[in-house]
VEXDREN-2710 file (C-alpha; in Angstrom, 1 decimal):
% VEXDREN-2710
k/r/px/py/pz
1/UNK/40.9/18.3/33.6
2/UNK/38.5/16.4/35.8
3/UNK/35.0/15.0/34.9
4/UNK/33.0/18.0/36.2
5/UNK/35.3/20.4/34.3
6/UNK/34.6/18.5/31.0
7/UNK/30.9/18.6/31.8
8/UNK/30.8/22.4/32.3
9/UNK/32.9/22.9/29.1
10/UNK/30.3/20.9/27.1
11/UNK/27.5/22.8/28.8
12/UNK/29.1/26.2/27.8
13/UNK/29.7/25.3/24.2
14/UNK/27.8/27.3/21.6
15/UNK/26.0/24.4/20.0
16/UNK/24.9/26.4/16.9
17/UNK/28.5/27.5/16.2
18/UNK/30.4/24.4/17.2
19/UNK/31.1/21.6/14.7
20/UNK/29.6/18.2/15.1
21/UNK/33.1/16.8/15.4
22/UNK/33.9/19.2/18.3
23/UNK/30.7/18.3/20.2
24/UNK/31.3/14.6/19.7
25/UNK/34.8/14.9/21.1
26/UNK/33.5/16.7/24.2
27/UNK/30.8/14.1/24.8
28/UNK/33.4/11.3/24.4
29/UNK/35.7/13.0/26.9
30/UNK/32.8/13.4/29.4
31/UNK/32.0/9.7/29.0
32/UNK/35.6/8.6/29.4
33/UNK/36.0/10.7/32.5
34/UNK/32.8/9.6/34.4
35/UNK/33.8/9.3/38.0
36/UNK/31.8/7.3/40.5
37/UNK/33.4/9.1/43.4
38/UNK/31.8/12.5/42.4
39/UNK/29.0/13.7/44.7
40/UNK/25.6/12.2/43.7
41/UNK/23.9/15.5/43.3
42/UNK/26.7/16.6/40.9
43/UNK/26.3/13.4/38.9
44/UNK/22.6/14.0/38.6
45/UNK/23.3/17.5/37.4
46/UNK/25.7/16.1/34.8
47/UNK/23.1/13.6/33.7
48/UNK/21.0/16.6/32.5
49/UNK/23.9/17.7/30.3
50/UNK/24.1/14.3/28.8
51/UNK/20.4/14.3/28.3
52/UNK/20.6/17.7/26.5
53/UNK/22.7/16.0/23.8
54/UNK/20.5/12.9/23.6
55/UNK/17.1/14.5/22.7
56/UNK/16.8/14.3/18.9
57/UNK/14.1/17.0/18.8
58/UNK/16.9/19.5/19.3
59/UNK/18.4/20.6/16.0
60/UNK/22.0/20.5/17.3
61/UNK/21.7/16.8/18.2
62/UNK/23.0/14.6/15.3
63/UNK/22.7/10.8/15.3
64/UNK/26.4/10.5/16.2
65/UNK/26.1/12.9/19.1
66/UNK/23.0/11.1/20.3
67/UNK/24.7/7.7/20.2
68/UNK/27.6/9.0/22.3
69/UNK/25.3/10.8/24.7
70/UNK/23.2/7.7/25.2
71/UNK/26.3/5.7/26.2
72/UNK/27.2/8.4/28.7
73/UNK/23.7/8.3/30.1
74/UNK/23.8/4.5/30.5
75/UNK/27.0/4.8/32.5
76/UNK/25.7/7.5/34.7
77/UNK/22.4/5.7/35.3
78/UNK/24.3/2.5/36.2
79/UNK/26.3/4.5/38.8
80/UNK/23.3/6.3/40.2
81/UNK/21.1/3.1/40.0
82/UNK/18.4/5.0/38.2
83/UNK/15.8/3.9/35.6
84/UNK/13.4/6.8/35.7
85/UNK/13.8/10.1/37.3
86/UNK/12.0/10.8/40.6
87/UNK/10.8/14.2/41.6
88/UNK/14.0/14.9/43.6
89/UNK/16.3/14.2/40.6
90/UNK/14.1/16.1/38.2
91/UNK/13.7/19.1/40.4
92/UNK/17.5/19.2/40.9
93/UNK/18.1/19.1/37.2
94/UNK/15.6/21.9/36.7
95/UNK/17.1/24.0/39.5
96/UNK/20.7/23.6/38.1
97/UNK/20.2/23.5/34.4
98/UNK/16.8/24.9/33.4
99/UNK/15.3/27.4/36.0
100/UNK/18.3/29.8/36.0
101/UNK/17.8/30.5/32.3
102/UNK/14.0/30.6/32.3
103/UNK/13.6/32.7/35.4
104/UNK/15.6/35.7/34.1
105/UNK/13.5/38.6/32.7
106/UNK/13.8/39.1/29.0
107/UNK/13.0/42.8/28.8
108/UNK/15.4/45.6/28.2
109/UNK/15.0/49.4/27.9
110/UNK/15.1/50.7/24.4
111/UNK/13.5/53.5/22.4
112/UNK/10.5/52.8/20.2
113/UNK/8.6/54.9/17.7
114/UNK/5.1/55.8/18.8
115/UNK/3.1/57.9/16.4
116/UNK/5.5/60.5/15.1
117/UNK/7.6/61.0/18.2
118/UNK/10.4/58.9/19.6
119/UNK/9.4/57.9/23.2
120/UNK/11.1/55.7/25.7
121/UNK/9.5/52.3/26.1
122/UNK/10.1/48.7/27.1
123/UNK/10.7/46.2/24.3
124/UNK/11.1/42.5/24.7
125/UNK/14.6/41.2/24.3
126/UNK/15.6/37.6/23.6
127/UNK/15.2/35.4/26.6
128/UNK/18.3/34.0/28.2
129/UNK/17.2/30.4/27.7
130/UNK/17.2/30.9/23.9
131/UNK/20.9/31.7/24.1
132/UNK/21.5/28.4/25.8
133/UNK/19.6/25.7/23.8
134/UNK/21.0/23.0/25.9
135/UNK/18.7/24.0/28.8
136/UNK/15.7/23.2/26.6
137/UNK/17.3/19.9/25.6
138/UNK/18.0/19.0/29.2
139/UNK/14.4/19.9/30.2
140/UNK/12.9/17.8/27.4
141/UNK/15.1/14.8/28.2
142/UNK/14.4/15.0/31.9
143/UNK/10.7/15.4/31.4
144/UNK/10.6/12.3/29.2
145/UNK/12.3/10.3/31.9
146/UNK/10.2/11.7/34.8
147/UNK/8.0/9.2/36.6
148/UNK/4.5/10.3/35.7
149/UNK/3.2/9.4/39.1
150/UNK/5.2/12.2/40.8
151/UNK/4.3/14.9/38.3
152/UNK/2.4/16.8/41.0
153/UNK/5.6/17.2/42.9
154/UNK/7.4/18.8/39.9
155/UNK/4.5/20.8/38.4
156/UNK/6.1/24.1/39.5
157/UNK/9.1/23.4/37.3
158/UNK/7.3/21.8/34.4
159/UNK/4.3/24.0/33.7
160/UNK/6.0/27.4/33.4
161/UNK/8.7/26.1/31.1
162/UNK/6.3/24.2/29.0
163/UNK/4.0/27.2/28.5
164/UNK/7.0/29.3/27.6
165/UNK/8.1/26.8/24.9
166/UNK/4.6/26.5/23.5
167/UNK/4.3/30.3/23.2
168/UNK/7.7/30.6/21.5
169/UNK/7.7/30.3/17.7
170/UNK/11.1/28.7/17.4
171/UNK/10.7/26.1/20.2
172/UNK/6.9/25.4/19.8
173/UNK/7.4/21.8/18.7
174/UNK/9.3/21.1/21.9
175/UNK/6.6/22.8/23.9
176/UNK/3.9/20.8/22.3
177/UNK/5.8/17.6/23.0
178/UNK/6.3/18.6/26.6
179/UNK/2.5/19.1/26.9
180/UNK/2.0/15.5/25.8
181/UNK/4.6/14.3/28.3
182/UNK/3.0/16.4/31.1
183/UNK/-0.5/14.8/30.8
184/UNK/0.8/11.2/31.2
185/UNK/-0.5/11.7/34.7
186/UNK/-4.0/12.3/33.3
187/UNK/-5.8/12.3/36.7
188/UNK/-3.5/15.1/38.0
189/UNK/-3.8/17.1/34.8
190/UNK/-7.5/16.9/34.9
191/UNK/-8.0/17.4/38.7
192/UNK/-5.6/20.3/39.0
193/UNK/-6.8/22.2/36.0
194/UNK/-3.3/22.3/34.5
195/UNK/-4.4/20.3/31.5
196/UNK/-7.0/22.9/30.7
197/UNK/-4.3/25.6/30.9
198/UNK/-2.1/23.7/28.5
199/UNK/-5.0/23.1/26.1
200/UNK/-5.9/26.8/25.9
201/UNK/-2.3/27.5/24.9
202/UNK/-2.2/24.6/22.4
203/UNK/-5.3/25.9/20.8
204/UNK/-3.5/29.0/19.6
205/UNK/-1.0/26.7/17.7
206/UNK/-3.7/25.1/15.5
207/UNK/-2.9/27.5/12.6
208/UNK/-0.9/26.8/9.5
209/UNK/2.4/28.8/9.5
210/UNK/3.9/29.0/6.0
211/UNK/7.1/30.6/7.4
212/UNK/7.8/27.8/9.8
213/UNK/10.9/25.7/9.0
214/UNK/8.7/22.6/8.5
215/UNK/5.1/23.7/8.4
216/UNK/3.7/20.2/8.2
217/UNK/5.7/19.0/11.2
218/UNK/4.5/21.9/13.3
219/UNK/0.9/21.5/12.2
220/UNK/1.0/17.7/12.9
221/UNK/2.6/18.2/16.3
222/UNK/0.0/20.8/17.3
223/UNK/-3.0/18.6/16.3
224/UNK/-1.4/15.6/18.0
225/UNK/-0.8/17.6/21.2
226/UNK/-4.4/18.9/21.2
227/UNK/-5.8/15.4/20.9
228/UNK/-3.5/13.9/23.6
229/UNK/-4.3/16.6/26.1
230/UNK/-8.0/16.7/25.3
231/UNK/-8.3/13.0/25.7
232/UNK/-6.3/13.1/29.0
233/UNK/-8.5/15.7/30.6
234/UNK/-11.8/14.4/29.0
235/UNK/-13.0/17.6/27.4
236/UNK/-16.6/18.2/26.4
237/UNK/-17.9/18.3/22.8
238/UNK/-17.2/22.1/22.4
239/UNK/-13.5/21.5/22.5
240/UNK/-13.7/18.9/19.7
241/UNK/-15.8/21.3/17.7
242/UNK/-13.0/23.9/18.1
243/UNK/-10.7/21.3/16.6
244/UNK/-13.1/20.8/13.7
245/UNK/-13.2/24.6/13.2
246/UNK/-9.4/24.6/13.0
247/UNK/-9.4/21.8/10.4
248/UNK/-11.8/23.7/8.2
249/UNK/-9.8/26.9/8.5
250/UNK/-6.4/25.2/7.9
251/UNK/-7.8/23.4/4.8
252/UNK/-8.3/26.8/3.2
253/UNK/-4.5/27.5/3.6
254/UNK/-3.1/24.1/2.6
255/UNK/-5.5/22.8/-0.1
256/UNK/-2.6/22.8/-2.6
257/UNK/0.2/21.6/-0.2
258/UNK/0.5/17.8/-0.1
259/UNK/2.2/17.3/3.3
260/UNK/0.1/19.8/5.1
261/UNK/-3.1/18.6/3.4
262/UNK/-2.4/15.1/4.6
263/UNK/-2.1/16.3/8.2
264/UNK/-5.5/18.0/8.0
265/UNK/-7.1/15.0/6.3
266/UNK/-5.8/12.5/8.9
267/UNK/-7.5/14.4/11.7
268/UNK/-11.0/13.7/10.3
269/UNK/-11.1/10.1/11.5
270/UNK/-9.8/11.2/14.9
271/UNK/-12.7/13.6/15.4
272/UNK/-15.1/11.0/14.1
273/UNK/-14.0/8.7/16.9
274/UNK/-14.5/11.4/19.5
275/UNK/-17.7/13.0/18.2
276/UNK/-19.6/10.0/16.6
277/UNK/-22.8/11.2/15.1
278/UNK/-22.2/14.7/16.3
279/UNK/-19.7/15.1/13.5
280/UNK/-22.7/15.7/11.3
281/UNK/-22.3/19.4/12.2
282/UNK/-19.1/19.4/10.0
283/UNK/-20.0/16.7/7.6
284/UNK/-20.4/18.9/4.5
285/UNK/-17.1/20.5/5.1
286/UNK/-15.3/17.2/5.7
287/UNK/-16.8/15.6/2.7
288/UNK/-15.6/18.6/0.7
289/UNK/-12.0/18.1/2.0
290/UNK/-12.0/14.4/1.3
291/UNK/-13.5/14.6/-2.2
292/UNK/-11.0/17.4/-3.1
293/UNK/-8.1/15.1/-2.1
294/UNK/-9.5/12.2/-4.0
295/UNK/-10.1/14.3/-7.2
296/UNK/-7.1/16.6/-7.1
297/UNK/-4.4/16.1/-9.7
298/UNK/-1.6/17.1/-7.2
299/UNK/-2.4/14.4/-4.7
300/UNK/-0.3/11.2/-4.8
301/UNK/-1.8/7.7/-4.2
302/UNK/-0.6/7.7/-0.6
303/UNK/-2.6/10.9/0.3
304/UNK/-5.6/9.6/-1.6
305/UNK/-5.3/6.4/0.5
306/UNK/-5.6/8.6/3.6
307/UNK/-8.7/10.3/2.1
308/UNK/-10.4/7.0/1.4
309/UNK/-9.8/6.0/5.0
310/UNK/-11.6/9.2/6.1
311/UNK/-14.6/8.2/3.9
312/UNK/-14.9/5.0/5.9
313/UNK/-14.6/6.9/9.2
314/UNK/-17.3/9.4/8.2
315/UNK/-19.6/6.6/7.0
316/UNK/-19.3/4.7/10.3
317/UNK/-19.6/7.8/12.5
318/UNK/-22.6/9.4/10.7
319/UNK/-24.3/6.9/8.4
320/UNK/-27.7/8.7/8.5
321/UNK/-26.3/11.8/6.8
322/UNK/-23.4/10.4/4.7
323/UNK/-25.9/8.7/2.4
324/UNK/-26.8/12.2/1.1
325/UNK/-23.3/12.6/-0.3
326/UNK/-23.0/9.1/-1.9
327/UNK/-23.0/10.3/-5.5
328/UNK/-20.3/12.9/-5.1
329/UNK/-18.1/10.6/-2.9
330/UNK/-18.4/7.7/-5.3
331/UNK/-17.5/10.0/-8.2
332/UNK/-14.4/11.2/-6.3
333/UNK/-13.4/7.6/-5.5
334/UNK/-13.7/6.8/-9.2
335/UNK/-11.3/9.7/-10.0
336/UNK/-8.8/8.4/-7.5
337/UNK/-9.2/4.8/-8.9
338/UNK/-8.4/6.2/-12.4
339/UNK/-5.4/8.2/-11.2
340/UNK/-3.9/5.1/-9.5
341/UNK/-2.9/3.4/-12.7
342/UNK/0.7/2.2/-12.4
343/UNK/1.5/4.7/-9.6
344/UNK/3.4/3.7/-6.4
345/UNK/0.9/2.5/-3.8
346/UNK/-1.9/1.9/-6.4
347/UNK/-2.8/-1.6/-5.0
348/UNK/-3.2/-0.3/-1.5
349/UNK/-5.2/2.6/-2.7
350/UNK/-7.6/0.4/-4.6
351/UNK/-8.0/-1.9/-1.6
352/UNK/-8.9/1.1/0.6
353/UNK/-11.4/2.3/-2.0
354/UNK/-13.1/-1.1/-1.9
355/UNK/-13.3/-0.7/1.9
356/UNK/-14.7/2.8/1.5
357/UNK/-17.4/1.5/-0.9
358/UNK/-18.3/-1.2/1.5
359/UNK/-18.8/1.3/4.3
360/UNK/-21.0/3.5/2.0
361/UNK/-23.1/0.5/1.1
362/UNK/-23.9/0.1/4.8
363/UNK/-25.4/3.6/4.8
364/UNK/-27.3/3.4/1.5
365/UNK/-26.8/0.3/-0.7
366/UNK/-29.2/1.5/-3.4
367/UNK/-27.6/4.9/-3.8
368/UNK/-24.2/3.3/-4.1
369/UNK/-25.5/0.8/-6.7
370/UNK/-27.0/3.5/-8.8
371/UNK/-23.8/5.5/-8.7
372/UNK/-21.6/2.5/-9.6
373/UNK/-23.9/1.5/-12.4
374/UNK/-23.6/5.0/-13.9
375/UNK/-19.8/4.7/-13.8
376/UNK/-19.9/1.2/-15.4
377/UNK/-22.2/2.5/-18.1
378/UNK/-19.9/5.4/-18.9
379/UNK/-16.7/3.3/-18.6
380/UNK/-17.5/-0.3/-19.6
381/UNK/-15.2/-2.8/-18.0
382/UNK/-13.4/-0.2/-15.9
383/UNK/-15.3/-0.5/-12.6
384/UNK/-16.3/-4.2/-12.8
385/UNK/-14.7/-5.0/-9.5
386/UNK/-16.8/-2.4/-7.7
END
């Protein structure tokens, strides 16, 4: 069996049914059979197969498989004299390994119930690309290696697949990652309007999904993708307000979930950087989120450390208004200080609390002093370092 035959055998394997051992053996066989005499276009096409088993965002790619696939890729790139993919190589990969699966209609005729009568209708079937996960892996790997300067020459291949992935519940994380990779050429994304198209799709993902396999990972990836794309295309303040709305809404769903709550909390400093004093519009809500985390009994020191960082960010972004909330924020910091006793990360948390207090003093030193004196009176010797 020659090199190309091994490549096609690996491409056709059911990655969700095959064992890790079987996949590793096939990848090893492909690596061992690499043939420099094979036509260059076929070698580039086989590079996509190797890449499909190198992208760790795909659930079928184990560390062992990735290591073997990376060696295969190194050998192929050496033969092809490639560092990054140009538009010609990328478009060839998409034509051979991606487009045939994404271009096939996913509808099929079935019967559906409408009111009380059975009437014929058209229901959506499973897309062909979902039955061949390798094509998603190949796309993700190739996009990550595509020279950003030639993105405009490959947009016809990139944008439809990326939007399909973002809109798909199972592969949404890959779609969001692809969106970030797409806007590496920020000028093209902004000038062509494609970045705005992606952002409108990403905006629908900024919702907590409790039934997702890893809800915190999906939520974090969605917020990250929004920020990356929004920064790339230089959106106006309304888009950042939309992100603030999403934070407030999601907080209502995740207020008792540590991992997801951390994701929401971390975004506050990000919007503070973008909005500056305009964050005042959401200041009351954000202070409520931060104080909840600092006071909550379910929150570990690491999460409270993140919340204390947000206090500093809010104080620097909107000092004129934060001073109003000094008593409640100082009280929340005191609760976090108490809960840090002998817990992992206690020293780092207390250092961050000191930094938060310093930032609050810059907004209203007198108010902070009054709040601290009240604590020291109530708990003598406990807050002396404040």
